[in-house]
DRENPA-3360 file (N, C-alpha, C; in nm, 2 decimals, always signed):
BEGIN
1 = MSELKDRL = +3.70/+5.47/-2.71/+3.70/+5.36/-2.75/+3.73/+5.22/-2.68 ~ +3.62/+5.12/-2.67/+3.63/+5.01/-2.50/+3.76/+4.97/-2.56 ~ +3.82/+4.91/-2.39/+3.94/+4.85/-2.35/+3.96/+4.75/-2.42 ~ +3.83/+4.67/-2.42/+3.89/+4.57/-2.53/+3.92/+4.52/-2.62 ~ +3.87/+4.64/-2.67/+3.87/+4.65/-2.87/+4.01/+4.73/-2.84 ~ +4.05/+4.79/-2.75/+4.19/+4.87/-2.79/+4.27/+4.77/-2.77 ~ +4.25/+4.65/-2.64/+4.32/+4.56/-2.62/+4.35/+4.46/-2.72 ~ +4.26/+4.44/-2.84/+4.27/+4.33/-2.91/+4.37/+4.43/-3.03;
9 = RRDLTMSI = +4.39/+4.51/-3.05/+4.42/+4.61/-3.15/+4.57/+4.58/-3.10 ~ +4.60/+4.63/-2.97/+4.74/+4.59/-2.91/+4.81/+4.47/-2.97 ~ +4.73/+4.37/-2.91/+4.78/+4.21/-2.94/+4.77/+4.17/-3.10 ~ +4.69/+4.23/-3.17/+4.72/+4.23/-3.31/+4.87/+4.27/-3.34 ~ +4.87/+4.39/-3.30/+5.05/+4.44/-3.36/+5.14/+4.33/-3.28 ~ +5.12/+4.32/-3.16/+5.22/+4.22/-3.14/+5.24/+4.09/-3.19 ~ +5.12/+4.06/-3.22/+5.11/+3.92/-3.30/+5.17/+3.91/-3.42 ~ +5.16/+4.02/-3.48/+5.21/+4.05/-3.59/+5.34/+4.06/-3.60;
17 = KGRDAVRS = +5.40/+4.15/-3.53/+5.54/+4.17/-3.50/+5.63/+4.03/-3.46 ~ +5.56/+3.97/-3.43/+5.60/+3.83/-3.32/+5.60/+3.70/-3.43 ~ +5.52/+3.73/-3.57/+5.50/+3.61/-3.64/+5.42/+3.53/-3.61 ~ +5.32/+3.55/-3.53/+5.19/+3.45/-3.51/+5.09/+3.48/-3.60 ~ +5.11/+3.34/-3.72/+4.98/+3.36/-3.81/+4.87/+3.34/-3.78 ~ +4.82/+3.26/-3.73/+4.70/+3.22/-3.65/+4.60/+3.35/-3.56 ~ +4.71/+3.37/-3.46/+4.69/+3.49/-3.36/+4.64/+3.61/-3.45 ~ +4.70/+3.66/-3.54/+4.70/+3.74/-3.61/+4.57/+3.73/-3.69;
25 = STLRMVLS = +4.55/+3.63/-3.79/+4.45/+3.64/-3.86/+4.31/+3.60/-3.78 ~ +4.33/+3.54/-3.66/+4.20/+3.53/-3.60/+4.15/+3.68/-3.54 ~ +4.25/+3.75/-3.47/+4.22/+3.90/-3.42/+4.22/+3.97/-3.57 ~ +4.24/+3.96/-3.65/+4.19/+4.06/-3.81/+4.05/+4.03/-3.79 ~ +4.03/+3.91/-3.79/+3.88/+3.85/-3.79/+3.79/+3.91/-3.69 ~ +3.83/+3.91/-3.61/+3.75/+3.96/-3.49/+3.73/+4.12/-3.46 ~ +3.87/+4.19/-3.51/+3.85/+4.34/-3.53/+3.74/+4.36/-3.62 ~ +3.73/+4.29/-3.72/+3.65/+4.36/-3.87/+3.51/+4.29/-3.86;
33 = AITNAEVA = +3.52/+4.15/-3.75/+3.33/+4.14/-3.68/+3.29/+4.26/-3.61 ~ +3.38/+4.32/-3.50/+3.37/+4.42/-3.43/+3.33/+4.56/-3.53 ~ +3.41/+4.55/-3.60/+3.36/+4.68/-3.70/+3.22/+4.68/-3.76 ~ +3.18/+4.58/-3.82/+3.06/+4.53/-3.90/+2.98/+4.55/-3.79 ~ +2.96/+4.51/-3.68/+2.85/+4.52/-3.56/+2.85/+4.69/-3.53 ~ +2.96/+4.75/-3.52/+2.97/+4.92/-3.49/+2.89/+4.99/-3.63 ~ +2.89/+4.97/-3.72/+2.84/+5.03/-3.85/+2.68/+4.95/-3.88 ~ +2.68/+4.85/-3.84/+2.53/+4.78/-3.84/+2.40/+4.86/-3.83;
41 = GKQARELS = +2.30/+4.84/-3.87/+2.18/+4.92/-3.82/+2.17/+5.08/-3.92 ~ +2.11/+5.14/-3.86/+2.06/+5.28/-3.90/+2.19/+5.39/-3.88 ~ +2.24/+5.36/-3.79/+2.33/+5.46/-3.75/+2.50/+5.39/-3.65 ~ +2.60/+5.40/-3.73/+2.70/+5.38/-3.68/+2.73/+5.44/-3.54 ~ +2.77/+5.35/-3.43/+2.80/+5.36/-3.29/+2.93/+5.26/-3.26 ~ +2.97/+5.32/-3.14/+3.08/+5.26/-3.07/+3.03/+5.17/-3.00 ~ +3.14/+5.05/-3.00/+3.07/+4.93/-2.90/+3.13/+4.94/-2.75 ~ +3.03/+4.91/-2.66/+3.10/+4.93/-2.52/+3.16/+4.75/-2.52;
49 = DDDVVGVL = +3.22/+4.74/-2.41/+3.33/+4.60/-2.38/+3.22/+4.51/-2.37 ~ +3.07/+4.51/-2.30/+3.00/+4.41/-2.32/+2.96/+4.41/-2.46 ~ +2.95/+4.50/-2.53/+2.89/+4.46/-2.71/+3.01/+4.37/-2.76 ~ +3.16/+4.44/-2.72/+3.23/+4.34/-2.80/+3.24/+4.22/-2.72 ~ +3.22/+4.19/-2.62/+3.21/+4.06/-2.54/+3.12/+3.96/-2.64 ~ +2.99/+4.03/-2.66/+2.89/+3.95/-2.69/+2.93/+3.88/-2.87 ~ +3.00/+4.00/-2.93/+3.08/+3.98/-3.06/+3.16/+3.87/-3.02 ~ +3.26/+3.87/-2.97/+3.37/+3.75/-2.93/+3.28/+3.62/-2.93;
57 = ATEAKKRR = +3.18/+3.64/-2.81/+3.07/+3.51/-2.81/+3.07/+3.45/-2.93 ~ +3.00/+3.53/-3.00/+2.93/+3.50/-3.14/+3.03/+3.45/-3.21 ~ +3.17/+3.48/-3.27/+3.27/+3.44/-3.32/+3.31/+3.30/-3.25 ~ +3.35/+3.31/-3.14/+3.37/+3.16/-3.11/+3.29/+3.05/-3.08 ~ +3.15/+3.08/-3.08/+3.06/+2.98/-3.12/+3.07/+2.96/-3.26 ~ +3.08/+3.02/-3.36/+3.08/+3.00/-3.51/+3.25/+2.89/-3.53 ~ +3.33/+2.92/-3.43/+3.44/+2.85/-3.44/+3.43/+2.69/-3.39 ~ +3.32/+2.69/-3.29/+3.32/+2.57/-3.22/+3.22/+2.48/-3.30;
65 = EAATAFAD = +3.14/+2.53/-3.37/+3.02/+2.50/-3.48/+3.11/+2.45/-3.61 ~ +3.21/+2.49/-3.67/+3.27/+2.52/-3.74/+3.35/+2.37/-3.71 ~ +3.40/+2.38/-3.65/+3.55/+2.28/-3.59/+3.44/+2.14/-3.61 ~ +3.37/+2.11/-3.54/+3.26/+2.03/-3.50/+3.21/+1.99/-3.66 ~ +3.18/+2.05/-3.73/+3.11/+1.99/-3.85/+3.25/+1.96/-3.95 ~ +3.36/+2.01/-3.94/+3.47/+1.97/-4.02/+3.50/+1.81/-3.99 ~ +3.53/+1.83/-3.83/+3.56/+1.71/-3.76/+3.49/+1.60/-3.83 ~ +3.31/+1.59/-3.81/+3.23/+1.53/-3.86/+3.27/+1.47/-3.97;
73 = AGRTELAD = +3.34/+1.57/-4.10/+3.34/+1.54/-4.24/+3.46/+1.47/-4.26 ~ +3.56/+1.48/-4.15/+3.62/+1.42/-4.18/+3.79/+1.49/-4.20 ~ +3.72/+1.62/-4.20/+3.87/+1.72/-4.26/+3.89/+1.78/-4.16 ~ +4.01/+1.68/-4.06/+4.09/+1.72/-3.93/+4.19/+1.85/-3.94 ~ +4.24/+1.89/-4.07/+4.32/+2.01/-4.06/+4.25/+2.10/-4.05 ~ +4.12/+2.15/-4.13/+4.00/+2.24/-4.08/+3.95/+2.28/-3.98 ~ +3.92/+2.17/-3.91/+3.86/+2.13/-3.77/+4.01/+2.18/-3.65 ~ +4.12/+2.13/-3.67/+4.23/+2.21/-3.61/+4.24/+2.32/-3.62;
81 = KETAEAAV = +4.21/+2.41/-3.75/+4.23/+2.53/-3.71/+4.13/+2.61/-3.69 ~ +4.02/+2.56/-3.67/+3.90/+2.64/-3.63/+3.92/+2.62/-3.46 ~ +3.92/+2.54/-3.44/+3.96/+2.50/-3.30/+4.09/+2.60/-3.24 ~ +4.18/+2.61/-3.30/+4.30/+2.72/-3.31/+4.24/+2.88/-3.27 ~ +4.14/+2.91/-3.40/+4.07/+3.01/-3.36/+4.02/+3.06/-3.24 ~ +3.92/+2.94/-3.21/+3.84/+2.93/-3.07/+3.92/+2.97/-2.96 ~ +4.04/+2.92/-2.95/+4.13/+2.91/-2.85/+4.17/+3.04/-2.82 ~ +4.19/+3.13/-2.92/+4.23/+3.27/-2.94/+4.17/+3.35/-2.89;
89 = IADYLPEQ = +4.04/+3.36/-2.96/+3.94/+3.39/-2.90/+3.90/+3.41/-2.75 ~ +3.88/+3.29/-2.70/+3.85/+3.22/-2.56/+3.97/+3.31/-2.45 ~ +4.07/+3.35/-2.49/+4.17/+3.41/-2.44/+4.10/+3.55/-2.41 ~ +4.00/+3.62/-2.47/+3.95/+3.75/-2.46/+3.79/+3.75/-2.39 ~ +3.71/+3.63/-2.37/+3.60/+3.61/-2.31/+3.63/+3.62/-2.17 ~ +3.51/+3.68/-2.09/+3.55/+3.61/-1.96/+3.55/+3.47/-1.90 ~ +3.58/+3.44/-1.81/+3.59/+3.24/-1.77/+3.44/+3.25/-1.79 ~ +3.47/+3.09/-1.83/+3.31/+3.02/-1.89/+3.24/+2.98/-1.75;
97 = LDAAAIGE = +3.09/+2.97/-1.74/+3.05/+2.91/-1.63/+3.03/+2.74/-1.65 ~ +3.04/+2.69/-1.55/+2.98/+2.57/-1.53/+2.87/+2.53/-1.55 ~ +2.82/+2.44/-1.53/+2.70/+2.36/-1.58/+2.65/+2.38/-1.43 ~ +2.71/+2.37/-1.28/+2.64/+2.39/-1.18/+2.61/+2.57/-1.15 ~ +2.70/+2.65/-1.17/+2.70/+2.77/-1.20/+2.56/+2.83/-1.27 ~ +2.55/+2.77/-1.39/+2.47/+2.81/-1.46/+2.31/+2.76/-1.40 ~ +2.30/+2.61/-1.34/+2.21/+2.57/-1.26/+2.17/+2.64/-1.15 ~ +2.27/+2.73/-1.07/+2.20/+2.82/-0.95/+2.16/+2.95/-0.99;
105 = IVTAAIQQ = +2.20/+3.03/-1.16/+2.18/+3.16/-1.18/+2.03/+3.10/-1.23 ~ +1.95/+2.96/-1.31/+1.88/+2.93/-1.35/+1.75/+2.95/-1.22 ~ +1.83/+2.88/-1.13/+1.71/+2.87/-1.01/+1.68/+2.99/-0.91 ~ +1.77/+3.06/-0.93/+1.76/+3.21/-0.86/+1.66/+3.30/-0.97 ~ +1.66/+3.28/-1.08/+1.59/+3.35/-1.18/+1.44/+3.29/-1.15 ~ +1.44/+3.17/-1.15/+1.28/+3.12/-1.14/+1.21/+3.17/-1.03 ~ +1.33/+3.15/-0.93/+1.25/+3.21/-0.79/+1.18/+3.35/-0.76 ~ +1.30/+3.41/-0.86/+1.27/+3.54/-0.87/+1.16/+3.59/-0.92;
113 = TGAASDGL = +1.13/+3.58/-1.05/+1.02/+3.60/-1.16/+0.88/+3.48/-1.14 ~ +0.91/+3.37/-1.03/+0.79/+3.33/-0.96/+0.70/+3.23/-1.09 ~ +0.83/+3.19/-1.16/+0.76/+3.12/-1.27/+0.74/+2.97/-1.25 ~ +0.77/+2.92/-1.12/+0.79/+2.76/-1.10/+0.64/+2.73/-1.15 ~ +0.55/+2.76/-1.11/+0.41/+2.73/-1.14/+0.36/+2.71/-1.28 ~ +0.43/+2.83/-1.39/+0.40/+2.84/-1.49/+0.46/+2.74/-1.60 ~ +0.56/+2.65/-1.56/+0.60/+2.58/-1.63/+0.66/+2.63/-1.77 ~ +0.67/+2.60/-1.87/+0.77/+2.63/-1.96/+0.73/+2.75/-2.08;
121 = RAMGKVMG = +0.57/+2.78/-2.04/+0.53/+2.90/-2.09/+0.63/+3.01/-2.04 ~ +0.68/+2.99/-1.91/+0.72/+3.11/-1.87/+0.86/+3.13/-1.88 ~ +0.96/+3.09/-2.00/+1.07/+3.00/-2.05/+1.12/+3.16/-2.08 ~ +1.05/+3.25/-2.16/+1.08/+3.36/-2.20/+1.10/+3.46/-2.07 ~ +1.01/+3.45/-2.01/+1.02/+3.54/-1.88/+1.15/+3.49/-1.77 ~ +1.19/+3.39/-1.76/+1.28/+3.33/-1.72/+1.45/+3.41/-1.81 ~ +1.39/+3.35/-1.89/+1.56/+3.39/-2.02/+1.57/+3.54/-2.02 ~ +1.47/+3.64/-1.99/+1.51/+3.73/-2.01/+1.59/+3.80/-1.88;
129 = VVQPQVRG = +1.59/+3.71/-1.76/+1.62/+3.75/-1.62/+1.79/+3.71/-1.63 ~ +1.77/+3.56/-1.72/+1.91/+3.51/-1.70/+2.01/+3.55/-1.82 ~ +1.97/+3.58/-1.92/+2.05/+3.62/-2.01/+2.17/+3.74/-2.01 ~ +2.12/+3.85/-1.93/+2.21/+3.93/-1.89/+2.32/+3.90/-1.76 ~ +2.29/+3.82/-1.69/+2.39/+3.76/-1.61/+2.49/+3.66/-1.63 ~ +2.46/+3.59/-1.78/+2.55/+3.48/-1.83/+2.60/+3.53/-2.00 ~ +2.55/+3.66/-2.02/+2.59/+3.70/-2.14/+2.76/+3.67/-2.16 ~ +2.79/+3.61/-2.26/+2.94/+3.57/-2.30/+3.03/+3.46/-2.22;
137 = RADGGAVA = +2.98/+3.41/-2.10/+3.01/+3.36/-2.00/+2.97/+3.22/-2.04 ~ +2.84/+3.18/-2.14/+2.77/+3.03/-2.11/+2.74/+3.04/-2.23 ~ +2.68/+2.93/-2.30/+2.65/+2.89/-2.45/+2.51/+2.93/-2.43 ~ +2.44/+3.01/-2.50/+2.30/+3.00/-2.51/+2.19/+2.87/-2.52 ~ +2.23/+2.77/-2.59/+2.19/+2.65/-2.60/+2.16/+2.59/-2.43 ~ +2.31/+2.61/-2.42/+2.33/+2.52/-2.26/+2.20/+2.58/-2.15 ~ +2.20/+2.72/-2.17/+2.12/+2.81/-2.08/+2.01/+2.76/-2.09 ~ +1.94/+2.76/-2.19/+1.83/+2.74/-2.24/+1.77/+2.62/-2.20;
145 = AEVRRQLS = +1.85/+2.53/-2.22/+1.83/+2.37/-2.17/+1.81/+2.37/-2.05 ~ +1.90/+2.42/-1.97/+1.87/+2.41/-1.82/+1.77/+2.50/-1.79 ~ +1.71/+2.61/-1.85/+1.62/+2.62/-1.78/+1.45/+2.57/-1.82 ~ +1.49/+2.48/-1.95/+1.34/+2.44/-1.99/+1.39/+2.30/-1.87 ~ +1.48/+2.22/-1.84/+1.48/+2.13/-1.74/+1.41/+2.15/-1.61 ~ +1.48/+2.31/-1.54/+1.42/+2.30/-1.42/+1.25/+2.36/-1.43 ~ +1.22/+2.41/-1.54/+1.07/+2.45/-1.54/+0.96/+2.32/-1.54 ~ +1.05/+2.23/-1.63/+0.97/+2.10/-1.67/+0.97/+2.05/-1.51;
153 = DAAG = +1.09/+2.06/-1.43/+1.08/+1.97/-1.35/+0.97/+2.03/-1.23 ~ +0.97/+2.17/-1.19/+0.91/+2.24/-1.15/+0.75/+2.22/-1.16 ~ +0.68/+2.23/-1.28/+0.58/+2.18/-1.33/+0.55/+2.07/-1.28 ~ +0.62/+1.97/-1.32/+0.58/+1.86/-1.33/+0.58/+1.77/-1.17;
% end
C-alpha cells in the first residue's frame, strides 16, 4: 500500500475519533475516489504515491470549481463546505508551485525540446515534458496557459 494512502486511512481514523465531521467525510470521499481509481480499467491495481497525488489533485480541483460555481450562484454555505473540503485535501498535496516557478519549468522545457521556433504547434511536445515535473503541484490550466504564452512570445 502506498504511504500516502496509509496516511489517509490513519488520519481518517483519528478524525473520526476526534469527531471532526468535515475532515472525516472528506477523507472518506478521497479514499473512495482512490479505490475507484484502483479498480478502474481492465485489471485492479495498487496505486503508487504519485497516482494517489494525481487523484488528490483531481478531487481538489473538483472542490475548487464547485466552490466557485456555488459562490457565483449565491449559495455561500455550499461554497464554504467545498472550500473546507479543498483545504483538507490540500494538506495531503505537495507544495503548490507559484507562477514564477511554473514559468521557469516551462522555459527550461522549451529550451530542452527546441520548440521555440515551432510556435503553438509544439505545445503538445512541451506539455509532455512539463507535466511530469508539475503533476500534483500546479493546475494544468495554468501550466497550459504559461506554455501557450511563452510559445507565442517566442514565435512572435
